[in-house]
C-alpha positions as CSV (number, residue, x, y, z in Angstrom):
1,X,0.4,0.1,0.1
2,X,1.3,3.4,-0.7
3,X,2.4,5.7,1.9
4,X,-0.6,8.5,3.3
5,X,-0.7,11.3,0.7
6,X,0.5,9.2,-2.0
7,X,-1.0,7.6,-4.9
8,X,-2.5,4.4,-3.6
9,X,-5.0,3.2,-6.7
10,X,-6.5,4.4,-9.9
11,X,-9.7,3.5,-11.7
12,X,-10.2,3.0,-15.6
13,X,-14.0,3.0,-16.2
14,X,-14.6,2.0,-19.6
15,X,-17.7,0.7,-21.9
16,X,-15.4,-1.7,-23.6
17,X,-13.9,-3.3,-20.6
18,X,-12.7,-6.4,-22.8
19,X,-10.6,-4.1,-25.6
20,X,-9.4,-2.1,-22.3
21,X,-7.8,-5.2,-21.1
22,X,-6.7,-6.2,-23.9
23,X,-4.5,-3.0,-24.5
24,X,-2.9,-2.6,-20.9
25,X,-2.0,-6.1,-20.8
26,X,-0.5,-5.7,-24.3
27,X,1.4,-2.4,-23.5
28,X,2.3,-2.9,-19.4
29,X,1.8,-6.5,-19.1
30,X,-1.3,-5.8,-16.4
31,X,-3.0,-9.0,-15.7
32,X,-6.4,-8.9,-14.0
33,X,-8.3,-10.8,-11.5
34,X,-12.1,-10.7,-9.4
35,X,-12.1,-8.3,-6.4
36,X,-10.9,-11.5,-4.2
37,X,-7.9,-11.3,-6.8
38,X,-8.9,-14.2,-8.0
39,X,-7.8,-14.3,-12.3
40,X,-11.0,-14.5,-14.0
41,X,-12.1,-14.6,-18.5
42,X,-12.4,-11.2,-20.0
43,X,-16.1,-12.1,-20.1
44,X,-16.7,-11.9,-16.5
45,X,-17.2,-8.2,-16.2
46,X,-17.7,-7.0,-12.6
47,X,-15.1,-4.8,-11.3
48,X,-11.3,-6.3,-12.1
49,X,-8.6,-5.6,-10.3
50,X,-5.2,-4.6,-11.9
51,X,-2.1,-5.7,-11.0
52,X,1.1,-4.7,-12.9
53,X,4.5,-7.4,-13.2
54,X,5.9,-8.2,-10.4
55,X,3.5,-6.7,-7.7
56,X,2.2,-9.0,-4.7
57,X,-1.2,-7.0,-5.1
58,X,-3.7,-5.1,-7.3
59,X,-2.4,-1.2,-7.9
60,X,-5.8,-0.7,-9.6
61,X,-9.2,-2.0,-11.3
62,X,-11.5,-1.7,-14.1
63,X,-14.8,-0.9,-13.9
64,X,-17.2,-2.0,-16.6
65,X,-19.6,1.2,-17.4
66,X,-22.5,-0.4,-19.2
67,X,-22.2,2.3,-21.4
68,X,-24.2,4.3,-18.5
69,X,-21.6,6.2,-17.2
70,X,-19.0,8.4,-18.9
71,X,-15.3,6.4,-19.6
72,X,-12.2,7.8,-17.4
73,X,-8.8,6.8,-15.8
74,X,-8.9,8.4,-12.4
75,X,-5.9,7.6,-9.9
76,X,-6.7,7.6,-5.8
77,X,-4.9,9.1,-2.9
78,X,-4.1,7.8,0.0
79,X,-5.9,9.6,3.3
80,X,-6.2,8.9,7.0
81,X,-10.1,10.9,7.0
82,X,-11.6,11.5,3.2
83,X,-14.4,14.0,4.9
84,X,-11.6,16.2,6.3
85,X,-9.7,16.1,3.0
86,X,-12.8,17.3,1.4
87,X,-12.9,20.0,3.6
88,X,-9.1,20.9,3.1
89,X,-9.7,20.7,-0.8
90,X,-12.9,23.0,-0.6
91,X,-10.8,25.4,1.4
92,X,-7.9,24.9,-1.3
93,X,-10.3,26.0,-4.3
94,X,-11.3,22.0,-5.1
95,X,-14.6,21.4,-5.7
96,X,-16.5,17.7,-4.1
97,X,-18.2,15.5,-6.8
98,X,-18.8,12.7,-5.0
99,X,-19.1,13.2,-1.1
100,X,-17.0,10.4,1.0
101,X,-19.0,7.2,1.1
102,X,-17.8,4.1,3.1
103,X,-18.7,1.1,1.5
104,X,-20.3,-2.1,3.6
105,X,-16.4,-3.3,3.9
106,X,-15.3,-0.2,5.5
107,X,-13.3,0.9,2.2
108,X,-14.1,5.3,2.4
109,X,-13.7,7.2,-0.2
110,X,-14.7,10.3,-2.3
111,X,-14.3,11.8,-5.9
112,X,-12.7,15.8,-6.2
113,X,-12.4,17.8,-8.8
114,X,-8.9,20.4,-8.5
115,X,-8.8,24.2,-9.3
116,X,-8.2,23.2,-13.0
117,X,-10.8,20.9,-13.8
118,X,-8.6,17.5,-13.3
119,X,-11.0,14.6,-11.1
120,X,-9.2,12.5,-9.0
121,X,-10.0,10.4,-5.5
122,X,-9.0,10.0,-1.8
123,X,-9.7,6.6,0.0
124,X,-9.1,5.0,3.3
125,X,-8.5,1.3,3.0
126,X,-11.1,-0.9,4.8
127,X,-9.5,-1.4,8.8
128,X,-7.4,-4.6,8.2
129,X,-9.3,-7.9,9.0
130,X,-7.9,-9.7,12.0
């Protein structure tokens, strides 16, 4: 995992996930798996984890939009408190696009715009399992 305030994740959303996966595999050697890290075929189009060559764990994901959202690629910065980071971003001239949310497993995330209009995300991972 990345250090706090470092880039800890990326996400590519696309209406053609099989095409994106093939492209990034050919160019960078990325491999793909499901949210449990299990390797799956390109026809299994749930959110797919991306693992770069030589990495011990996934570093990003490919999100199939099904044509219901625009295609995008963003990075996520690891933070300790998404709500506080959103407040700091707004105070610095940014905008919150998606207010902080927490998934059932405890992952907290939000989407922001910097003052130049660049879209990026922030996140705090779920608590470690004991």
